[in-house]
NUROMAR-236261 format. One line per 3 residues: number of its first residue (from 1); for each residue x, y, z of N, C-alpha, C. Coordinates in pm, 1 decimal. Example, Ala and Ser with C-alpha at 12.3 -4.5 7.8 and 13.67 -1.06 7.14 Angstrom:
2
1) 1319.0:-569.0:780.0:1230.0:-450.0:780.0:1320.0:-330.0:780.0 | 1285.0:-225.0:708.0:1367.0:-106.0:714.0:1290.0:3.0:787.0 .
! end
This chain:
176
1) 17377.9:-12869.7:-10641.6:17340.6:-12800.5:-10519.5:17198.2:-12746.6:-10528.8 | 17124.6:-12766.1:-10410.8:16995.5:-12722.9:-10409.7:16985.6:-12572.5:-10380.6 | 16892.9:-12514.6:-10440.9:16869.1:-12372.6:-10422.7:16791.3:-12337.4:-10285.8 .
4) 16836.9:-12252.7:-10210.2:16761.8:-12212.9:-10085.6:16630.6:-12145.4:-10126.0 | 16529.8:-12187.4:-10049.1:16402.1:-12115.3:-10066.2:16396.7:-11982.7:-10000.1 | 16339.1:-11886.0:-10052.8:16323.6:-11752.9:-9990.6:16247.9:-11771.2:-9857.3 .
7) 16279.7:-11686.4:-9774.8:16224.5:-11688.1:-9630.0:16065.0:-11688.5:-9632.0 | 16002.4:-11626.7:-9723.0:15860.6:-11608.8:-9722.0:15787.7:-11749.6:-9739.6 | 15869.1:-11845.3:-9820.0:15799.7:-11972.4:-9839.6:15814.3:-12064.5:-9718.3 .
10) 15915.3:-12035.8:-9635.1:15928.1:-12111.9:-9511.6:15817.9:-12071.1:-9407.2 | 15790.3:-11943.1:-9402.3:15690.8:-11897.8:-9311.8:15547.3:-11942.2:-9363.7 | 15530.1:-11946.8:-9494.3:15407.8:-11996.2:-9554.8:15383.7:-12150.5:-9507.0 .
13) 15485.0:-12228.6:-9523.8:15481.8:-12370.1:-9492.9:15447.0:-12392.9:-9337.2 | 15505.0:-12304.5:-9257.3:15479.2:-12313.6:-9111.9:15340.4:-12264.8:-9086.4 | 15296.0:-12159.6:-9150.3:15158.3:-12126.5:-9125.8:15064.9:-12223.4:-9168.5 .
16) 15077.2:-12291.2:-9281.0:14988.9:-12395.5:-9329.8:14978.5:-12511.8:-9230.3 | 15098.8:-12548.9:-9162.0:15099.4:-12657.4:-9074.7:15029.2:-12614.8:-8939.7 | 15051.2:-12491.8:-8900.5:14979.4:-12446.1:-8782.3:14824.9:-12439.4:-8809.1 .
19) 14793.1:-12391.3:-8914.7:14643.4:-12386.0:-8948.4:14585.6:-12516.6:-8961.6 | 14647.7:-12624.8:-9021.2:14593.8:-12752.0:-9018.0:14588.7:-12808.9:-8880.5 | 14676.6:-12791.5:-8803.7:14678.7:-12828.9:-8658.3:14558.9:-12772.3:-8589.9 .
22) 14544.2:-12640.8:-8604.6:14424.2:-12568.0:-8543.5:14292.1:-12625.7:-8596.1 | 14286.1:-12649.1:-8721.6:14157.6:-12707.7:-8779.1:14111.7:-12836.0:-8717.1 | 14226.4:-12920.6:-8698.9:14194.1:-13045.5:-8633.5:14138.5:-13031.1:-8494.4 .
25) 14206.4:-12931.9:-8423.1:14156.7:-12908.5:-8282.6:14019.2:-12846.0:-8284.7 | 13993.8:-12773.3:-8376.3:13865.3:-12694.1:-8384.9:13742.5:-12791.7:-8408.7 | 13781.7:-12887.6:-8495.3:13689.8:-13000.7:-8517.4:13647.4:-13076.6:-8397.9 .
28) 13737.3:-13082.8:-8304.2:13700.9:-13145.9:-8174.3:13625.4:-13059.6:-8082.3 | 13639.1:-12928.2:-8093.2:13577.4:-12821.3:-8005.1:13431.0:-12846.2:-7984.7 | 13353.3:-12863.9:-8087.9:13194.4:-12897.6:-8064.7:13175.8:-13016.3:-7975.9 .
31) 13258.7:-13122.4:-7999.2:13246.9:-13237.9:-7923.6:13277.2:-13216.6:-7778.9 | 13388.2:-13141.8:-7749.3:13437.5:-13116.6:-7610.8:13335.3:-13021.6:-7541.9 | 13277.8:-12923.0:-7613.6:13179.1:-12832.3:-7557.7:13050.0:-12913.7:-7513.3 .
34) 13014.5:-12998.6:-7606.4:12892.5:-13084.3:-7581.4:12911.1:-13170.6:-7457.2 | 13027.4:-13228.9:-7442.2:13055.7:-13313.8:-7328.1:13059.1:-13225.4:-7208.1 | 13124.1:-13102.3:-7209.1:13132.1:-13012.2:-7096.2:12988.7:-12978.5:-7047.1 .
37) 12894.8:-12945.5:-7140.9:12763.8:-12905.8:-7111.3:12687.6:-13036.8:-7051.2 | 12713.3:-13144.1:-7092.8:12644.9:-13264.7:-7036.4:12684.1:-13288.8:-6897.6 | 12823.5:-13263.0:-6873.7:12864.2:-13281.6:-6733.1:12819.1:-13175.9:-6638.3 .
40) 12810.9:-13055.0:-6693.4:12757.6:-12939.7:-6612.8:12617.8:-12964.5:-6581.7 | 12535.4:-13004.8:-6679.5:12396.4:-13032.7:-6652.6:12371.7:-13138.0:-6546.6 | 12453.9:-13248.2:-6548.4:12445.4:-13351.0:-6453.8:12468.5:-13299.7:-6312.0 .
43) 12589.1:-13215.9:-6311.2:12619.7:-13162.2:-6178.7:12509.9:-13064.3:-6123.7 | 12465.1:-12981.8:-6222.4:12349.0:-12889.4:-6181.4:12235.5:-12962.5:-6121.2 | 12191.4:-13070.2:-6187.5:12069.8:-13148.2:-6152.6:12116.1:-13199.5:-6013.2 .
46) 12225.6:-13259.1:-5990.6:12261.4:-13317.4:-5864.3:12264.2:-13211.1:-5752.0 | 12307.2:-13094.2:-5792.3:12315.0:-12984.6:-5701.5:12172.8:-12941.7:-5662.8 | 12087.1:-12924.5:-5754.3:11946.9:-12890.3:-5736.3:11882.5:-12994.4:-5644.4 .
49) 11904.6:-13125.7:-5674.8:11837.0:-13223.7:-5587.8:11880.8:-13209.0:-5446.3 | 12007.7:-13179.1:-5413.5:12062.8:-13149.7:-5282.4:11986.1:-13038.4:-5216.5 | 11977.6:-12937.9:-5305.8:11917.2:-12809.6:-5239.1:11767.8:-12842.8:-5204.8 .
52) 11690.2:-12907.9:-5299.8:11560.8:-12936.8:-5271.2:11537.4:-13022.3:-5150.2 | 11630.2:-13132.9:-5138.1:11614.7:-13220.5:-5027.0:11642.5:-13137.7:-4895.5 | 11746.9:-13046.1:-4895.1:11768.5:-12969.5:-4773.1:11649.6:-12887.0:-4732.0 .
55) 11588.7:-12817.4:-4839.8:11471.9:-12731.4:-4814.1:11356.4:-12820.2:-4764.5 | 11327.9:-12934.8:-4822.7:11218.9:-13027.4:-4779.9:11246.0:-13064.8:-4634.6 | 11374.4:-13089.1:-4597.4:11400.7:-13125.7:-4459.7:11385.4:-13016.3:-4367.2 .
58) 11415.0:-12892.8:-4412.8:11403.5:-12768.1:-4321.0:11250.5:-12740.2:-4306.6 | 11172.9:-12766.1:-4412.5:11019.4:-12744.6:-4391.1:10973.7:-12849.3:-4313.8 | 11012.0:-12978.8:-4309.9:10965.7:-13080.6:-4218.0:10992.9:-13039.6:-4082.9 .
61) 11123.3:-12990.6:-4052.9:11164.8:-12938.5:-3915.5:11069.5:-12828.3:-3874.7 | 11039.0:-12734.1:-3963.4:10945.1:-12615.4:-3942.0:10808.3:-12662.3:-3894.7 | 10761.0:-12766.0:-3966.8:10618.1:-12817.3:-3922.3:10628.3:-12871.7:-3774.9 .
64) 10734.8:-12956.9:-3750.9:10748.6:-13012.6:-3612.2:10757.4:-12893.1:-3512.6 | 10849.6:-12803.5:-3535.2:10869.0:-12691.2:-3445.0:10743.7:-12603.1:-3419.9 | 10670.8:-12587.3:-3525.7:10545.5:-12503.7:-3525.9:10438.7:-12574.9:-3453.1 .
67) 10421.5:-12708.4:-3474.6:10315.7:-12783.1:-3407.0:10345.7:-12796.7:-3248.7 | 10473.6:-12805.0:-3222.1:10526.5:-12822.8:-3083.3:10522.1:-12691.8:-3017.0 | 10523.2:-12578.8:-3098.6:10529.2:-12450.8:-3027.7:10669.6:-12420.9:-2964.2 .
70) 10768.3:-12494.0:-3022.6:10913.0:-12481.2:-2972.8:10972.7:-12344.2:-3018.8 | 10981.5:-12258.1:-2921.4:11046.0:-12125.1:-2956.5:11181.1:-12127.3:-3009.4 | 11267.2:-12215.7:-2955.7:11407.5:-12216.5:-2998.9:11416.9:-12277.6:-3141.8 .
73) 11343.5:-12384.3:-3170.7:11338.6:-12435.7:-3309.9:11281.7:-12339.1:-3409.1 | 11159.3:-12278.4:-3359.2:11107.9:-12172.6:-3465.6:11205.9:-12052.9:-3492.8 | 11269.3:-12014.5:-3384.7:11369.1:-11907.4:-3411.3:11464.2:-11945.9:-3494.0 .
76) 11515.0:-12076.7:-3503.0:11615.0:-12121.4:-3585.0:11573.2:-12142.0:-3722.2 | 11442.7:-12176.8:-3738.7:11402.3:-12207.4:-3877.4:11340.2:-12095.9:-3948.5 | 11280.4:-11997.9:-3876.4:11223.7:-11881.2:-3944.5:11329.4:-11775.1:-3951.5 .
79) 11334.3:-11699.7:-4064.9:11424.1:-11596.2:-4085.7:11399.5:-11483.3:-3994.4 | 11495.1:-11398.5:-3966.0:11472.6:-11271.7:-3886.7:11390.5:-11177.5:-3977.5 | 11391.4:-11195.1:-4108.8:11318.9:-11115.4:-4208.7:11171.9:-11167.3:-4226.6 .
82) 11131.4:-11270.4:-4154.0:11003.6:-11322.3:-4193.0:10886.4:-11231.8:-4198.9 | 10812.7:-11258.3:-4299.3:10674.6:-11188.6:-4319.6:10585.2:-11309.9:-4351.0 | 10495.1:-11317.8:-4251.1:10402.1:-11432.0:-4245.6:10256.7:-11379.0:-4272.4 .
85) 10199.1:-11397.1:-4386.1:10061.1:-11342.1:-4416.1:9962.4:-11466.9:-4402.8 | 9895.1:-11453.6:-4298.1:9793.5:-11550.8:-4274.3:9675.3:-11543.6:-4367.2 | 9591.9:-11654.9:-4365.5:9481.0:-11666.6:-4457.2:9379.3:-11555.4:-4426.7 .
88) 9383.4:-11510.1:-4309.3:9286.4:-11397.8:-4263.9:9332.9:-11252.4:-4314.9 | 9462.6:-11256.4:-4365.9:9499.4:-11114.5:-4418.5:9605.3:-11059.5:-4317.0 | 9607.0:-11101.7:-4187.9:9699.3:-11049.7:-4089.7:9835.0:-11085.2:-4130.5 .
91) 9929.2:-10995.0:-4117.5:10071.7:-11009.5:-4157.0:10160.2:-10991.6:-4033.9 | 10236.9:-11093.1:-3994.4:10316.8:-11092.6:-3866.6:10459.2:-11085.9:-3917.0 | 10550.5:-11029.2:-3839.9:10701.2:-11049.8:-3843.9:10722.6:-11181.0:-3758.5 .
94) 10858.9:-11198.9:-3745.9:10901.5:-11319.8:-3673.1:10849.9:-11329.6:-3536.3 | 10878.5:-11231.6:-3460.8:10847.0:-11227.3:-3318.2:10694.3:-11233.2:-3291.5 | 10621.7:-11158.3:-3383.6:10472.1:-11167.4:-3360.7:10411.1:-11297.2:-3406.5 .
97) 10483.5:-11362.4:-3491.5:10433.6:-11493.5:-3534.9:10469.7:-11603.1:-3421.3 | 10576.5:-11606.8:-3371.8:10637.4:-11710.2:-3279.4:10570.4:-11697.7:-3153.1 | 10562.7:-11581.9:-3099.7:10511.2:-11554.3:-2952.1:10393.2:-11629.5:-2919.3 .
100) 10287.8:-11613.7:-2988.6:10153.8:-11684.4:-2954.5:10167.7:-11841.1:-2962.3 | 10254.4:-11889.9:-3047.5:10257.0:-12036.7:-3062.6:10347.1:-12079.3:-2943.1 | 10452.9:-12015.3:-2908.9:10537.1:-12057.9:-2789.1:10461.0:-12045.4:-2663.4 .
103) 10373.4:-11935.3:-2649.1:10306.5:-11910.1:-2523.3:10180.6:-11989.8:-2518.0 | 10142.3:-12063.8:-2619.1:10027.0:-12155.2:-2621.5:9896.8:-12064.3:-2630.1 | 9908.4:-11951.6:-2692.3:9785.4:-11866.3:-2717.7:9723.5:-11901.7:-2860.8 .
106) 9806.6:-11966.0:-2942.6:9759.3:-12002.1:-3078.4:9821.0:-12146.1:-3097.3 | 9748.5:-12225.3:-3174.7:9787.2:-12364.1:-3192.7:9777.6:-12415.1:-3336.8 | 9884.0:-12465.0:-3373.2:9872.2:-12558.9:-3496.0:9892.3:-12692.2:-3438.7 .
109) 9782.6:-12781.5:-3460.1:9783.9:-12909.8:-3401.8:9833.9:-13006.5:-3502.7 | 9815.1:-12991.3:-3631.9:9863.3:-13071.3:-3740.0:9861.8:-12988.4:-3874.1 | 9957.0:-13029.7:-3954.8:9971.7:-12979.7:-4087.5:9980.1:-13100.3:-4185.4 .
112) 9879.6:-13117.3:-4268.4:9876.7:-13233.3:-4356.3:9886.9:-13184.2:-4500.8 | 10008.4:-13186.6:-4558.6:10020.7:-13147.4:-4699.8:9947.9:-13232.6:-4789.7 | 9859.0:-13178.1:-4881.3:9811.8:-13252.6:-4992.4:9893.3:-13246.6:-5116.0 .
115) 9969.3:-13138.1:-5120.4:10057.5:-13103.4:-5229.4:10165.7:-13012.1:-5172.0 | 10282.6:-13042.4:-5211.9:10398.4:-12950.7:-5171.7:10504.2:-12960.8:-5278.8 | 10528.0:-12853.8:-5344.6:10618.7:-12847.5:-5461.8:10720.1:-12748.9:-5434.6 .
118) 10845.1:-12773.6:-5482.5:10956.0:-12682.5:-5465.0:11017.7:-12637.4:-5591.6 | 11035.9:-12505.5:-5615.7:11091.9:-12453.0:-5726.4:11217.5:-12367.5:-5692.1 | 11331.3:-12401.2:-5738.7:11464.2:-12322.1:-5708.5:11454.5:-12205.2:-5805.9 .
121) 11474.7:-12089.6:-5743.3:11481.8:-11967.8:-5819.3:11625.0:-11917.4:-5843.4 | 11704.8:-11948.1:-5754.3:11850.0:-11908.7:-5750.9:11922.2:-12008.9:-5658.0 | 12046.2:-12005.8:-5654.0:12120.8:-12097.2:-5566.4:12081.9:-12091.5:-5415.6 .
124) 12037.7:-11964.9:-5381.3:11999.7:-11949.8:-5240.9:11854.6:-11922.4:-5215.8 | 11768.1:-11935.3:-5313.1:11629.0:-11891.9:-5300.5:11537.6:-12014.5:-5362.7 | 11444.2:-12064.4:-5279.1:11355.0:-12168.4:-5330.0:11208.8:-12122.2:-5289.0 .
127) 11126.7:-12149.5:-5384.1:10981.2:-12120.5:-5358.3:10925.9:-12262.5:-5317.9 | 10827.0:-12254.1:-5235.0:10755.6:-12381.6:-5191.2:10598.6:-12338.1:-5209.0 | 10528.7:-12419.1:-5286.9:10394.4:-12391.4:-5297.1:10312.4:-12521.5:-5288.1 .
130) 10182.4:-12506.1:-5248.9:10104.0:-12629.3:-5246.8:9968.5:-12599.7:-5175.3 | 9922.7:-12715.8:-5124.6:9793.5:-12705.6:-5057.5:9794.2:-12811.4:-4932.9 | 9723.0:-12769.3:-4836.4:9724.8:-12861.9:-4712.4:9606.9:-12829.7:-4628.2 .
133) 9590.2:-12937.2:-4536.6:9495.2:-12918.7:-4422.7:9563.2:-12890.9:-4306.6 | 9521.8:-12776.8:-4251.0:9582.8:-12723.0:-4126.5:9483.2:-12733.7:-4021.3 | 9521.3:-12810.3:-3915.3:9434.2:-12824.3:-3798.7:9481.1:-12725.5:-3690.8 .
136) 9400.4:-12639.0:-3652.0:9430.8:-12524.6:-3556.6:9333.2:-12514.0:-3442.7 | 9375.3:-12439.6:-3347.3:9293.2:-12412.7:-3230.9:9309.6:-12496.7:-3108.6 | 9274.0:-12451.0:-2993.5:9286.4:-12528.2:-2869.4:9177.4:-12640.6:-2868.3 .
139) 9204.3:-12731.3:-2772.6:9103.5:-12846.3:-2753.4:8971.0:-12794.4:-2742.3 | 8877.2:-12850.7:-2808.2:8728.2:-12821.1:-2798.4:8690.9:-12701.0:-2904.8 | 8791.3:-12635.9:-2975.7:8766.8:-12534.7:-3065.1:8851.8:-12558.1:-3193.3 .
142) 8883.7:-12681.0:-3210.9:8977.5:-12716.4:-3330.7:8890.0:-12698.2:-3460.0 | 8966.6:-12655.9:-3566.5:8912.5:-12644.9:-3694.4:9015.0:-12695.2:-3790.1 | 8965.8:-12762.9:-3895.9:9048.3:-12795.9:-4006.6:9028.2:-12715.1:-4127.2 .
145) 9137.8:-12638.1:-4164.3:9133.0:-12530.5:-4264.3:9205.5:-12589.6:-4383.7 | 9141.4:-12580.3:-4500.2:9191.4:-12619.7:-4627.0:9259.1:-12483.6:-4689.8 | 9397.1:-12491.6:-4710.2:9469.1:-12373.2:-4752.2:9558.2:-12410.2:-4866.9 .
148) 9570.3:-12301.3:-4956.1:9673.9:-12293.5:-5052.9:9775.7:-12213.5:-5004.0 | 9903.8:-12232.7:-5029.8:10012.6:-12147.9:-4972.0:10126.9:-12134.7:-5077.7 | 10193.5:-12022.6:-5049.2:10327.5:-11997.6:-5121.1:10417.2:-11950.6:-5022.0 .
151) 10539.2:-12012.2:-5012.0:10646.2:-11980.7:-4908.1:10776.1:-11961.7:-4985.5 | 10861.7:-11874.4:-4931.7:10991.1:-11848.6:-4979.7:11100.6:-11885.4:-4879.0 | 11191.2:-11967.4:-4924.5:11303.7:-12014.2:-4839.7:11429.3:-11958.9:-4889.9 .
154) 11513.6:-11907.0:-4796.5:11641.8:-11855.6:-4830.2:11750.4:-11919.1:-4744.1 | 11855.3:-11939.1:-4821.9:11983.4:-12002.6:-4742.2:12041.8:-11876.0:-4671.8 | 12055.1:-11900.3:-4538.4:12116.3:-11797.1:-4446.4:12211.4:-11867.7:-4359.3 .
157) 12327.4:-11818.6:-4358.1:12432.4:-11868.1:-4261.6:12446.5:-12025.6:-4259.0 | 12450.7:-12083.9:-4386.7:12463.2:-12225.3:-4398.4:12343.6:-12304.6:-4384.3 | 12225.2:-12252.8:-4352.7:12098.1:-12322.2:-4338.5:11984.8:-12259.1:-4416.0 .
160) 11873.0:-12334.0:-4424.6:11764.1:-12278.5:-4496.4:11653.3:-12236.5:-4399.9 | 11618.3:-12104.9:-4424.7:11520.3:-12048.4:-4343.1:11398.9:-11996.1:-4418.6 | 11286.7:-12008.6:-4363.7:11166.3:-11955.1:-4415.0:11172.0:-11805.9:-4406.0 .
163) 11148.2:-11719.3:-4516.8:11153.9:-11585.3:-4513.0:11016.3:-11530.4:-4543.2 | 10924.2:-11603.3:-4604.9:10790.9:-11552.2:-4636.5:10687.8:-11660.8:-4650.3 | 10572.8:-11636.3:-4612.3:10453.7:-11722.7:-4614.6:10329.6:-11656.2:-4651.8 .
166) 10257.7:-11704.4:-4736.7:10119.6:-11644.0:-4771.3:10032.0:-11762.1:-4801.5 | 9916.6:-11759.5:-4735.7:9813.1:-11856.6:-4755.9:9688.3:-11793.9:-4779.7 | 9594.5:-11871.6:-4845.5:9464.5:-11822.1:-4876.7:9367.2:-11963.6:-4884.1 .
169) 9243.5:-11921.4:-4873.5:9150.0:-12042.0:-4898.1:9120.2:-12061.4:-5042.1 | 9134.0:-12186.2:-5088.0:9098.8:-12205.2:-5229.9:8962.3:-12173.2:-5265.6 | 8948.4:-12128.3:-5395.0:8813.8:-12094.8:-5433.2:8723.2:-12206.5:-5435.9 .
172) 8587.2:-12173.5:-5411.9:8482.7:-12267.6:-5420.8:8480.7:-12335.5:-5560.2 | 8444.8:-12464.3:-5551.2:8420.6:-12534.9:-5686.8:8309.1:-12458.8:-5767.6 | 8335.0:-12457.8:-5894.1:8233.2:-12380.5:-5979.7:8112.6:-12455.6:-5986.1 .
175) 7994.9:-12390.2:-5992.8:7863.2:-12457.3:-5989.1:7843.4:-12516.2:-6127.2 | 7786.1:-12630.7:-6135.7:7759.2:-12703.9:-6261.3:7631.2:-12677.5:-6316.1 .
! end
């Protein structure tokens, strides 16, 4: 007849089996974490691409609305919190910026971007920076102004709206 093992040896054997099982699973953990990180990065990149495409489309719509002087479209694309700092230093809120364009007292005839870059800061905030040629003024008094700019776009109520704009004249080229 076989002698029964004391209880402590049964627990020890079970503990060894559990620890071996855990060790096997833990060896797979780095692989699983790596796979998860890879999937997350791909999803994040796809999400960022969608966001940047949406902001680019919103800015394209803003240019069309601004050049047309379309009050309804400008009201839809500019945030109620808009702070628009012109290259002259004048700063307007939304109503003060839109009114002269809609009433044809100010004119943007064309906006020709030479550079336009987008940088997501957060899921609902995107910076847009670049340089462009801005054709402004009424017929007979038109000027083409070379400007650098920085804009802030914010997702509001399911759409992207411009919340801030600041532009300035680029520095003159250095003398040789």
